[in-house]
All heavy atoms as TSV, in Angstrom:
chain	resi	resn	atom	element	x	y	z
A	1	MET	N	N	139.115	116.621	155.457
A	1	MET	CA	C	137.900	116.405	156.228
A	1	MET	C	C	136.923	117.537	155.909
A	1	MET	O	O	137.297	118.704	155.972
A	1	MET	CB	C	138.242	116.367	157.705
A	1	MET	CG	C	137.078	116.185	158.586
A	1	MET	SD	S	137.626	115.580	160.177
A	1	MET	CE	C	136.108	114.971	160.778
A	2	PRO	N	N	135.678	117.213	155.597
A	2	PRO	CA	C	134.694	118.241	155.262
A	2	PRO	C	C	134.384	119.138	156.459
A	2	PRO	O	O	134.440	118.709	157.600
A	2	PRO	CB	C	133.455	117.457	154.872
A	2	PRO	CG	C	133.857	116.050	154.783
A	2	PRO	CD	C	135.162	115.879	155.472
A	3	ASN	N	N	134.082	120.380	156.160
A	3	ASN	CA	C	133.680	121.289	157.224
A	3	ASN	C	C	132.331	121.909	156.879
A	3	ASN	O	O	131.793	121.699	155.796
A	3	ASN	CB	C	134.744	122.367	157.462
A	3	ASN	CG	C	135.015	123.186	156.225
A	3	ASN	OD1	O	134.143	123.385	155.385
A	3	ASN	ND2	N	136.240	123.655	156.098
A	4	LEU	N	N	131.815	122.691	157.786
A	4	LEU	CA	C	130.482	123.267	157.624
A	4	LEU	C	C	130.393	124.182	156.405
A	4	LEU	O	O	129.375	124.226	155.734
A	4	LEU	CB	C	130.113	124.033	158.896
A	4	LEU	CG	C	128.687	124.504	159.031
A	4	LEU	CD1	C	127.715	123.340	158.908
A	4	LEU	CD2	C	128.488	125.205	160.347
A	5	ALA	N	N	131.467	124.871	156.096
A	5	ALA	CA	C	131.463	125.808	154.970
A	5	ALA	C	C	131.380	125.099	153.622
A	5	ALA	O	O	131.041	125.716	152.617
A	5	ALA	CB	C	132.701	126.680	155.023
A	6	SER	N	N	131.692	123.834	153.572
A	6	SER	CA	C	131.643	123.102	152.305
A	6	SER	C	C	130.258	122.501	152.025
A	6	SER	O	O	130.062	121.876	150.985
A	6	SER	CB	C	132.703	122.000	152.288
A	6	SER	OG	O	132.432	121.040	153.272
A	7	VAL	N	N	129.316	122.729	152.923
A	7	VAL	CA	C	127.981	122.153	152.772
A	7	VAL	C	C	127.262	122.707	151.539
A	7	VAL	O	O	126.731	121.949	150.717
A	7	VAL	CB	C	127.128	122.392	154.042
A	7	VAL	CG1	C	125.670	122.065	153.804
A	7	VAL	CG2	C	127.679	121.586	155.198
A	8	ILE	N	N	127.242	124.021	151.389
A	8	ILE	CA	C	126.484	124.633	150.289
A	8	ILE	C	C	127.058	124.250	148.930
A	8	ILE	O	O	126.301	123.849	148.043
A	8	ILE	CB	C	126.380	126.158	150.464
A	8	ILE	CG1	C	125.598	126.496	151.722
A	8	ILE	CG2	C	125.764	126.816	149.237
A	8	ILE	CD1	C	124.167	125.995	151.742
A	9	PRO	N	N	128.378	124.343	148.707
A	9	PRO	CA	C	128.893	123.899	147.400
A	9	PRO	C	C	128.586	122.425	147.115
A	9	PRO	O	O	128.269	122.061	145.979
A	9	PRO	CB	C	130.395	124.145	147.496
A	9	PRO	CG	C	130.537	125.206	148.522
A	9	PRO	CD	C	129.428	124.969	149.504
A	10	ALA	N	N	128.642	121.591	148.133
A	10	ALA	CA	C	128.335	120.170	147.940
A	10	ALA	C	C	126.859	119.991	147.589
A	10	ALA	O	O	126.510	119.223	146.682
A	10	ALA	CB	C	128.681	119.374	149.196
A	11	MET	N	N	125.984	120.713	148.272
A	11	MET	CA	C	124.551	120.618	147.987
A	11	MET	C	C	124.234	121.170	146.598
A	11	MET	O	O	123.364	120.643	145.910
A	11	MET	CB	C	123.738	121.335	149.063
A	11	MET	CG	C	123.771	120.614	150.398
A	11	MET	SD	S	122.803	121.439	151.656
A	11	MET	CE	C	121.191	120.764	151.325
A	12	ASP	N	N	124.942	122.211	146.186
A	12	ASP	CA	C	124.746	122.747	144.831
A	12	ASP	C	C	125.117	121.707	143.777
A	12	ASP	O	O	124.411	121.539	142.783
A	12	ASP	CB	C	125.583	124.010	144.617
A	12	ASP	CG	C	125.016	125.212	145.335
A	12	ASP	OD1	O	123.806	125.205	145.655
A	12	ASP	OD2	O	125.783	126.161	145.573
A	13	HIS	N	N	126.208	121.008	144.006
A	13	HIS	CA	C	126.642	119.973	143.064
A	13	HIS	C	C	125.627	118.826	143.012
A	13	HIS	O	O	125.239	118.375	141.925
A	13	HIS	CB	C	128.025	119.446	143.445
A	13	HIS	CG	C	128.492	118.333	142.572
A	13	HIS	ND1	N	128.877	118.525	141.267
A	13	HIS	CD2	C	128.600	117.011	142.811
A	13	HIS	CE1	C	129.218	117.361	140.741
A	13	HIS	NE2	N	129.055	116.431	141.657
A	14	ILE	N	N	125.189	118.369	144.170
A	14	ILE	CA	C	124.200	117.287	144.229
A	14	ILE	C	C	122.908	117.719	143.541
A	14	ILE	O	O	122.309	116.949	142.783
A	14	ILE	CB	C	123.940	116.861	145.692
A	14	ILE	CG1	C	125.194	116.218	146.279
A	14	ILE	CG2	C	122.749	115.918	145.784
A	14	ILE	CD1	C	125.133	116.018	147.780
A	15	ASP	N	N	122.490	118.965	143.777
A	15	ASP	CA	C	121.272	119.492	143.155
A	15	ASP	C	C	121.396	119.490	141.637
A	15	ASP	O	O	120.471	119.088	140.930
A	15	ASP	CB	C	120.998	120.906	143.663
A	15	ASP	CG	C	119.707	121.466	143.118
A	15	ASP	OD1	O	118.644	120.885	143.405
A	15	ASP	OD2	O	119.769	122.475	142.396
A	16	LYS	N	N	122.547	119.899	141.138
A	16	LYS	CA	C	122.768	119.936	139.693
A	16	LYS	C	C	122.722	118.525	139.098
A	16	LYS	O	O	122.116	118.295	138.050
A	16	LYS	CB	C	124.126	120.575	139.398
A	16	LYS	CG	C	124.335	120.947	137.954
A	16	LYS	CD	C	125.712	121.560	137.720
A	16	LYS	CE	C	125.912	122.776	138.592
A	16	LYS	NZ	N	127.225	123.409	138.412
A	17	VAL	N	N	123.333	117.571	139.771
A	17	VAL	CA	C	123.335	116.182	139.286
A	17	VAL	C	C	121.923	115.602	139.317
A	17	VAL	O	O	121.480	114.965	138.356
A	17	VAL	CB	C	124.310	115.317	140.112
A	17	VAL	CG1	C	124.155	113.848	139.792
A	17	VAL	CG2	C	125.746	115.770	139.873
A	18	LEU	N	N	121.194	115.832	140.413
A	18	LEU	CA	C	119.825	115.317	140.509
A	18	LEU	C	C	118.920	115.956	139.462
A	18	LEU	O	O	118.079	115.281	138.869
A	18	LEU	CB	C	119.260	115.562	141.912
A	18	LEU	CG	C	119.820	114.696	143.029
A	18	LEU	CD1	C	119.253	115.147	144.372
A	18	LEU	CD2	C	119.523	113.239	142.791
A	19	ALA	N	N	119.089	117.256	139.237
A	19	ALA	CA	C	118.249	117.946	138.251
A	19	ALA	C	C	118.483	117.401	136.853
A	19	ALA	O	O	117.527	117.135	136.114
A	19	ALA	CB	C	118.525	119.443	138.286
A	20	SER	N	N	119.734	117.211	136.484
A	20	SER	CA	C	120.011	116.711	135.129
A	20	SER	C	C	119.581	115.253	134.981
A	20	SER	O	O	119.071	114.857	133.934
A	20	SER	CB	C	121.487	116.885	134.775
A	20	SER	OG	O	122.292	116.082	135.588
A	21	ALA	N	N	119.756	114.465	136.022
A	21	ALA	CA	C	119.365	113.059	135.938
A	21	ALA	C	C	117.848	112.892	135.933
A	21	ALA	O	O	117.319	112.030	135.221
A	21	ALA	CB	C	119.974	112.274	137.097
A	22	SER	N	N	117.142	113.717	136.699
A	22	SER	CA	C	115.678	113.578	136.750
A	22	SER	C	C	115.022	114.060	135.459
A	22	SER	O	O	113.882	113.716	135.181
A	22	SER	CB	C	115.098	114.327	137.956
A	22	SER	OG	O	115.294	115.714	137.817
A	23	ASP	N	N	115.740	114.863	134.685
A	23	ASP	CA	C	115.212	115.341	133.402
A	23	ASP	C	C	115.674	114.478	132.225
A	23	ASP	O	O	115.625	114.914	131.089
A	23	ASP	CB	C	115.644	116.791	133.159
A	23	ASP	CG	C	114.977	117.751	134.130
A	23	ASP	OD1	O	113.889	117.411	134.638
A	23	ASP	OD2	O	115.546	118.828	134.364
A	24	SER	N	N	116.141	113.258	132.507
A	24	SER	CA	C	116.648	112.365	131.461
A	24	SER	C	C	115.820	111.087	131.379
A	24	SER	O	O	116.288	110.008	131.745
A	24	SER	CB	C	118.107	112.004	131.758
A	24	SER	OG	O	118.897	113.138	131.875
A	25	PRO	N	N	114.584	111.175	130.884
A	25	PRO	CA	C	113.746	109.971	130.839
A	25	PRO	C	C	114.266	108.914	129.866
A	25	PRO	O	O	113.876	107.757	129.948
A	25	PRO	CB	C	112.378	110.491	130.409
A	25	PRO	CG	C	112.668	111.765	129.706
A	25	PRO	CD	C	113.903	112.338	130.353
A	26	TYR	N	N	115.144	109.307	128.946
A	26	TYR	CA	C	115.690	108.327	128.004
A	26	TYR	C	C	116.868	107.566	128.607
A	26	TYR	O	O	117.183	106.471	128.187
A	26	TYR	CB	C	116.137	109.019	126.712
A	26	TYR	CG	C	114.999	109.736	126.046
A	26	TYR	CD1	C	114.966	111.117	125.984
A	26	TYR	CD2	C	113.926	109.022	125.510
A	26	TYR	CE1	C	113.909	111.777	125.386
A	26	TYR	CE2	C	112.865	109.674	124.912
A	26	TYR	CZ	C	112.862	111.047	124.852
A	26	TYR	OH	O	111.814	111.691	124.267
A	27	GLN	N	N	117.500	108.172	129.623
A	27	GLN	CA	C	118.633	107.522	130.286
A	27	GLN	C	C	118.160	106.625	131.439
A	27	GLN	O	O	118.726	105.577	131.680
A	27	GLN	CB	C	119.601	108.577	130.808
A	27	GLN	CG	C	120.861	108.009	131.408
A	27	GLN	CD	C	121.807	109.111	131.852
A	27	GLN	OE1	O	121.497	110.285	131.790
A	27	GLN	NE2	N	122.971	108.719	132.319
A	28	PHE	N	N	117.109	107.062	132.140
A	28	PHE	CA	C	116.588	106.326	133.289
A	28	PHE	C	C	115.099	106.075	133.087
A	28	PHE	O	O	114.426	106.794	132.355
A	28	PHE	CB	C	116.791	107.115	134.583
A	28	PHE	CG	C	118.223	107.435	134.891
A	28	PHE	CD1	C	118.711	108.725	134.759
A	28	PHE	CD2	C	119.088	106.453	135.310
A	28	PHE	CE1	C	120.012	109.032	135.043
A	28	PHE	CE2	C	120.406	106.742	135.601
A	28	PHE	CZ	C	120.876	108.034	135.467
A	29	SER	N	N	114.565	105.101	133.796
A	29	SER	CA	C	113.124	104.840	133.724
A	29	SER	C	C	112.363	105.993	134.379
A	29	SER	O	O	112.931	106.778	135.151
A	29	SER	CB	C	112.786	103.523	134.427
A	29	SER	OG	O	112.939	103.666	135.822
A	30	LEU	N	N	111.082	106.094	134.085
A	30	LEU	CA	C	110.269	107.169	134.660
A	30	LEU	C	C	110.205	107.081	136.184
A	30	LEU	O	O	110.153	108.099	136.866
A	30	LEU	CB	C	108.868	107.147	134.065
A	30	LEU	CG	C	108.787	107.563	132.593
A	30	LEU	CD1	C	107.354	107.432	132.086
A	30	LEU	CD2	C	109.294	108.976	132.405
A	31	ALA	N	N	110.208	105.856	136.719
A	31	ALA	CA	C	110.182	105.687	138.178
A	31	ALA	C	C	111.454	106.254	138.812
A	31	ALA	O	O	111.395	106.932	139.845
A	31	ALA	CB	C	110.030	104.214	138.531
A	32	ILE	N	N	112.587	105.999	138.192
A	32	ILE	CA	C	113.855	106.527	138.709
A	32	ILE	C	C	113.856	108.051	138.609
A	32	ILE	O	O	114.268	108.746	139.541
A	32	ILE	CB	C	115.054	105.948	137.923
A	32	ILE	CG1	C	115.078	104.439	138.032
A	32	ILE	CG2	C	116.350	106.588	138.355
A	32	ILE	CD1	C	115.835	103.872	139.183
A	33	CYS	N	N	113.392	108.595	137.484
A	33	CYS	CA	C	113.329	110.051	137.314
A	33	CYS	C	C	112.424	110.685	138.368
A	33	CYS	O	O	112.743	111.742	138.917
A	33	CYS	CB	C	112.851	110.405	135.913
A	33	CYS	SG	S	114.049	110.032	134.627
A	34	ALA	N	N	111.311	110.045	138.668
A	34	ALA	CA	C	110.404	110.559	139.701
A	34	ALA	C	C	111.068	110.525	141.074
A	34	ALA	O	O	110.960	111.481	141.855
A	34	ALA	CB	C	109.114	109.752	139.719
A	35	ALA	N	N	111.765	109.450	141.377
A	35	ALA	CA	C	112.468	109.341	142.663
A	35	ALA	C	C	113.560	110.400	142.773
A	35	ALA	O	O	113.759	110.988	143.844
A	35	ALA	CB	C	113.059	107.950	142.821
A	36	LEU	N	N	114.266	110.661	141.682
A	36	LEU	CA	C	115.307	111.693	141.685
A	36	LEU	C	C	114.700	113.073	141.899
A	36	LEU	O	O	115.256	113.898	142.634
A	36	LEU	CB	C	116.099	111.652	140.379
A	36	LEU	CG	C	116.978	110.422	140.175
A	36	LEU	CD1	C	117.511	110.385	138.744
A	36	LEU	CD2	C	118.118	110.408	141.172
A	37	ALA	N	N	113.565	113.337	141.280
A	37	ALA	CA	C	112.898	114.628	141.451
A	37	ALA	C	C	112.427	114.818	142.889
A	37	ALA	O	O	112.573	115.902	143.466
A	37	ALA	CB	C	111.723	114.744	140.486
A	38	ILE	N	N	111.894	113.764	143.491
A	38	ILE	CA	C	111.474	113.834	144.895
A	38	ILE	C	C	112.679	114.062	145.797
A	38	ILE	O	O	112.635	114.878	146.723
A	38	ILE	CB	C	110.710	112.552	145.299
A	38	ILE	CG1	C	109.369	112.512	144.572
A	38	ILE	CG2	C	110.517	112.482	146.807
A	38	ILE	CD1	C	108.651	111.180	144.677
A	39	SER	N	N	113.776	113.372	145.515
A	39	SER	CA	C	115.005	113.550	146.300
A	39	SER	C	C	115.505	114.981	146.207
A	39	SER	O	O	115.950	115.564	147.198
A	39	SER	CB	C	116.094	112.605	145.805
A	39	SER	OG	O	115.685	111.277	145.918
A	40	LYS	N	N	115.428	115.557	145.017
A	40	LYS	CA	C	115.856	116.938	144.816
A	40	LYS	C	C	114.996	117.883	145.642
A	40	LYS	O	O	115.513	118.803	146.273
A	40	LYS	CB	C	115.775	117.290	143.333
A	40	LYS	CG	C	116.267	118.666	142.985
A	40	LYS	CD	C	116.142	118.884	141.484
A	40	LYS	CE	C	116.562	120.258	141.064
A	40	LYS	NZ	N	115.899	121.347	141.728
A	41	ASN	N	N	113.698	117.658	145.679
A	41	ASN	CA	C	112.797	118.506	146.477
A	41	ASN	C	C	113.095	118.402	147.963
A	41	ASN	O	O	113.089	119.409	148.677
A	41	ASN	CB	C	111.342	118.144	146.208
A	41	ASN	CG	C	110.894	118.568	144.826
A	41	ASN	OD1	O	111.491	119.451	144.222
A	41	ASN	ND2	N	109.864	117.930	144.319
A	42	VAL	N	N	113.355	117.194	148.438
A	42	VAL	CA	C	113.679	117.000	149.861
A	42	VAL	C	C	114.989	117.703	150.194
A	42	VAL	O	O	115.105	118.399	151.208
A	42	VAL	CB	C	113.746	115.498	150.208
A	42	VAL	CG1	C	114.328	115.288	151.592
A	42	VAL	CG2	C	112.366	114.870	150.105
A	43	MET	N	N	115.981	117.549	149.327
A	43	MET	CA	C	117.262	118.186	149.583
A	43	MET	C	C	117.127	119.711	149.590
A	43	MET	O	O	117.744	120.396	150.398
A	43	MET	CB	C	118.296	117.766	148.542
A	43	MET	CG	C	119.696	118.151	148.968
A	43	MET	SD	S	120.890	117.890	147.702
A	43	MET	CE	C	120.474	119.204	146.596
A	44	ASN	N	N	116.286	120.247	148.714
A	44	ASN	CA	C	116.081	121.693	148.681
A	44	ASN	C	C	115.423	122.207	149.958
A	44	ASN	O	O	115.689	123.335	150.373
A	44	ASN	CB	C	115.261	122.093	147.454
A	44	ASN	CG	C	116.103	122.084	146.208
A	44	ASN	OD1	O	117.320	122.247	146.258
A	44	ASN	ND2	N	115.470	121.878	145.069
A	45	ARG	N	N	114.602	121.383	150.598
A	45	ARG	CA	C	114.038	121.784	151.893
A	45	ARG	C	C	115.145	121.960	152.926
A	45	ARG	O	O	115.147	122.911	153.698
A	45	ARG	CB	C	113.031	120.759	152.391
A	45	ARG	CG	C	111.654	121.022	151.864
A	45	ARG	CD	C	110.627	120.192	152.587
A	45	ARG	NE	N	109.994	119.380	151.557
A	45	ARG	CZ	C	109.641	118.132	151.691
A	45	ARG	NH1	N	109.830	117.509	152.825
A	45	ARG	NH2	N	109.072	117.492	150.703
A	46	TYR	N	N	116.100	121.024	152.944
A	46	TYR	CA	C	117.239	121.139	153.861
A	46	TYR	C	C	118.125	122.323	153.484
A	46	TYR	O	O	118.629	123.039	154.347
A	46	TYR	CB	C	118.059	119.848	153.884
A	46	TYR	CG	C	117.382	118.752	154.640
A	46	TYR	CD1	C	116.809	117.670	153.974
A	46	TYR	CD2	C	117.292	118.789	156.027
A	46	TYR	CE1	C	116.173	116.661	154.670
A	46	TYR	CE2	C	116.652	117.792	156.732
A	46	TYR	CZ	C	116.104	116.723	156.051
A	46	TYR	OH	O	115.467	115.739	156.737
A	47	TYR	N	N	118.313	122.535	152.192
A	47	TYR	CA	C	119.128	123.652	151.707
A	47	TYR	C	C	118.541	124.974	152.212
A	47	TYR	O	O	119.272	125.845	152.675
A	47	TYR	CB	C	119.151	123.623	150.185
A	47	TYR	CG	C	120.031	124.665	149.540
A	47	TYR	CD1	C	121.365	124.387	149.267
A	47	TYR	CD2	C	119.531	125.915	149.181
A	47	TYR	CE1	C	122.173	125.333	148.658
A	47	TYR	CE2	C	120.338	126.854	148.576
A	47	TYR	CZ	C	121.657	126.563	148.316
A	47	TYR	OH	O	122.451	127.488	147.725
A	48	ASN	N	N	117.231	125.115	152.146
A	48	ASN	CA	C	116.581	126.341	152.606
A	48	ASN	C	C	116.725	126.536	154.106
A	48	ASN	O	O	116.735	127.666	154.589
A	48	ASN	CB	C	115.108	126.343	152.211
A	48	ASN	CG	C	114.922	126.477	150.721
A	48	ASN	OD1	O	115.770	127.034	150.032
A	48	ASN	ND2	N	113.830	125.945	150.210
A	49	LYS	N	N	116.858	125.468	154.850
A	49	LYS	CA	C	117.001	125.578	156.305
A	49	LYS	C	C	118.379	126.086	156.717
A	49	LYS	O	O	118.549	126.580	157.828
A	49	LYS	CB	C	116.707	124.246	156.971
A	49	LYS	CG	C	115.244	123.862	156.876
A	49	LYS	CD	C	114.956	122.607	157.632
A	49	LYS	CE	C	113.541	122.169	157.438
A	49	LYS	NZ	N	112.538	123.075	157.938
A	50	THR	N	N	119.369	126.000	155.834
A	50	THR	CA	C	120.701	126.503	156.199
A	50	THR	C	C	120.680	128.014	156.420
A	50	THR	O	O	121.486	128.529	157.193
A	50	THR	CB	C	121.758	126.161	155.129
A	50	THR	OG1	O	121.387	126.749	153.892
A	50	THR	CG2	C	121.934	124.672	154.979
A	51	ASP	N	N	119.774	128.716	155.754
A	51	ASP	CA	C	119.675	130.167	155.948
A	51	ASP	C	C	119.273	130.516	157.380
A	51	ASP	O	O	119.578	131.604	157.859
A	51	ASP	CB	C	118.650	130.773	154.990
A	51	ASP	CG	C	119.093	130.704	153.558
A	51	ASP	OD1	O	120.312	130.601	153.316
A	51	ASP	OD2	O	118.221	130.734	152.667
A	52	HIS	N	N	118.612	129.617	158.060
A	52	HIS	CA	C	118.131	129.866	159.412
A	52	HIS	C	C	119.058	129.288	160.484
A	52	HIS	O	O	118.779	129.428	161.671
A	52	HIS	CB	C	116.724	129.294	159.592
A	52	HIS	CG	C	115.764	129.812	158.574
A	52	HIS	ND1	N	115.327	131.113	158.558
A	52	HIS	CD2	C	115.180	129.221	157.510
A	52	HIS	CE1	C	114.516	131.298	157.541
A	52	HIS	NE2	N	114.406	130.160	156.881
A	53	SER	N	N	120.141	128.672	160.076
A	53	SER	CA	C	121.071	128.058	161.025
A	53	SER	C	C	122.102	129.085	161.499
A	53	SER	O	O	122.894	129.603	160.711
A	53	SER	CB	C	121.788	126.878	160.367
A	53	SER	OG	O	122.850	126.442	161.176
A	54	GLU	N	N	122.089	129.374	162.781
A	54	GLU	CA	C	123.048	130.327	163.329
A	54	GLU	C	C	124.480	129.819	163.185
A	54	GLU	O	O	125.389	130.596	162.886
A	54	GLU	CB	C	122.732	130.603	164.800
A	54	GLU	CG	C	121.446	131.369	164.999
A	54	GLU	CD	C	121.125	131.585	166.454
A	54	GLU	OE1	O	122.010	131.371	167.308
A	54	GLU	OE2	O	119.977	131.990	166.739
A	55	VAL	N	N	124.675	128.532	163.376
A	55	VAL	CA	C	126.014	127.958	163.261
A	55	VAL	C	C	126.546	128.130	161.843
A	55	VAL	O	O	127.703	128.515	161.645
A	55	VAL	CB	C	126.008	126.461	163.662
A	55	VAL	CG1	C	127.355	125.826	163.401
A	55	VAL	CG2	C	125.602	126.310	165.107
A	56	TYR	N	N	125.709	127.894	160.851
A	56	TYR	CA	C	126.138	128.054	159.469
A	56	TYR	C	C	126.437	129.517	159.164
A	56	TYR	O	O	127.428	129.834	158.504
A	56	TYR	CB	C	125.097	127.512	158.494
A	56	TYR	CG	C	125.574	127.586	157.074
A	56	TYR	CD1	C	126.514	126.678	156.602
A	56	TYR	CD2	C	125.140	128.591	156.227
A	56	TYR	CE1	C	126.994	126.757	155.313
A	56	TYR	CE2	C	125.613	128.674	154.928
A	56	TYR	CZ	C	126.535	127.754	154.482
A	56	TYR	OH	O	127.013	127.851	153.211
A	57	GLN	N	N	125.611	130.436	159.633
A	57	GLN	CA	C	125.840	131.859	159.399
A	57	GLN	C	C	127.160	132.312	160.013
A	57	GLN	O	O	127.914	133.077	159.401
A	57	GLN	CB	C	124.676	132.682	159.948
A	57	GLN	CG	C	123.398	132.482	159.177
A	57	GLN	CD	C	122.205	133.157	159.820
A	57	GLN	OE1	O	122.319	133.824	160.844
A	57	GLN	NE2	N	121.042	132.976	159.225
A	58	ILE	N	N	127.468	131.843	161.203
A	58	ILE	CA	C	128.739	132.175	161.853
A	58	ILE	C	C	129.904	131.610	161.050
A	58	ILE	O	O	130.909	132.291	160.824
A	58	ILE	CB	C	128.759	131.658	163.312
A	58	ILE	CG1	C	127.764	132.456	164.159
A	58	ILE	CG2	C	130.162	131.740	163.902
A	58	ILE	CD1	C	127.491	131.866	165.513
A	59	ALA	N	N	129.772	130.396	160.564
A	59	ALA	CA	C	130.837	129.786	159.765
A	59	ALA	C	C	131.077	130.587	158.497
A	59	ALA	O	O	132.229	130.797	158.076
A	59	ALA	CB	C	130.483	128.339	159.428
A	60	MET	N	N	130.025	131.064	157.854
A	60	MET	CA	C	130.174	131.862	156.631
A	60	MET	C	C	130.866	133.178	156.910
A	60	MET	O	O	131.709	133.616	156.144
A	60	MET	CB	C	128.811	132.114	155.975
A	60	MET	CG	C	128.172	130.897	155.359
A	60	MET	SD	S	129.073	130.301	153.926
A	60	MET	CE	C	130.098	129.035	154.608
A	61	VAL	N	N	130.530	133.818	158.037
A	61	VAL	CA	C	131.175	135.081	158.394
A	61	VAL	C	C	132.653	134.852	158.675
A	61	VAL	O	O	133.507	135.636	158.241
A	61	VAL	CB	C	130.473	135.714	159.613
A	61	VAL	CG1	C	131.280	136.872	160.160
A	61	VAL	CG2	C	129.081	136.179	159.234
A	62	LEU	N	N	132.992	133.782	159.362
A	62	LEU	CA	C	134.389	133.500	159.676
A	62	LEU	C	C	135.207	133.209	158.433
A	62	LEU	O	O	136.390	133.551	158.364
A	62	LEU	CB	C	134.488	132.344	160.667
A	62	LEU	CG	C	133.944	132.646	162.063
A	62	LEU	CD1	C	133.986	131.393	162.925
A	62	LEU	CD2	C	134.735	133.773	162.719
A	63	ILE	N	N	134.602	132.614	157.443
A	63	ILE	CA	C	135.324	132.292	156.201
A	63	ILE	C	C	135.596	133.569	155.415
A	63	ILE	O	O	136.650	133.731	154.808
A	63	ILE	CB	C	134.554	131.275	155.370
A	63	ILE	CG1	C	134.668	129.934	156.047
A	63	ILE	CG2	C	135.065	131.205	153.950
A	63	ILE	CD1	C	133.884	128.859	155.405
A	64	VAL	N	N	134.641	134.482	155.403
A	64	VAL	CA	C	134.800	135.722	154.644
A	64	VAL	C	C	135.937	136.563	155.216
A	64	VAL	O	O	136.702	137.168	154.480
A	64	VAL	CB	C	133.470	136.517	154.629
A	64	VAL	CG1	C	133.661	137.894	154.020
A	64	VAL	CG2	C	132.413	135.737	153.889
A	65	PHE	N	N	136.056	136.582	156.527
A	65	PHE	CA	C	137.114	137.378	157.153
A	65	PHE	C	C	138.289	136.527	157.349
A	65	PHE	O	O	139.239	136.399	157.554
A	65	PHE	CB	C	136.635	137.967	158.478
A	65	PHE	CG	C	135.516	138.930	158.289
A	65	PHE	CD1	C	134.224	138.612	158.639
A	65	PHE	CD2	C	135.753	140.170	157.727
A	65	PHE	CE1	C	133.180	139.498	158.478
A	65	PHE	CE2	C	134.721	141.076	157.554
A	65	PHE	CZ	C	133.437	140.740	157.937
């Protein structure tokens, strides 16, 4: 079962997949590449909000110790 500490590694993986797919105009149509790039930007907004989440910060501290 996923936990809060697995959020960042999962988001990093999704970001990497979206970045490589959005930069592949020969594999996907330009419309799909544009949608992937927009999705990546939206996900990065959520990724940046994890730094401000007290619950996430507590989870990270508990994992380290």
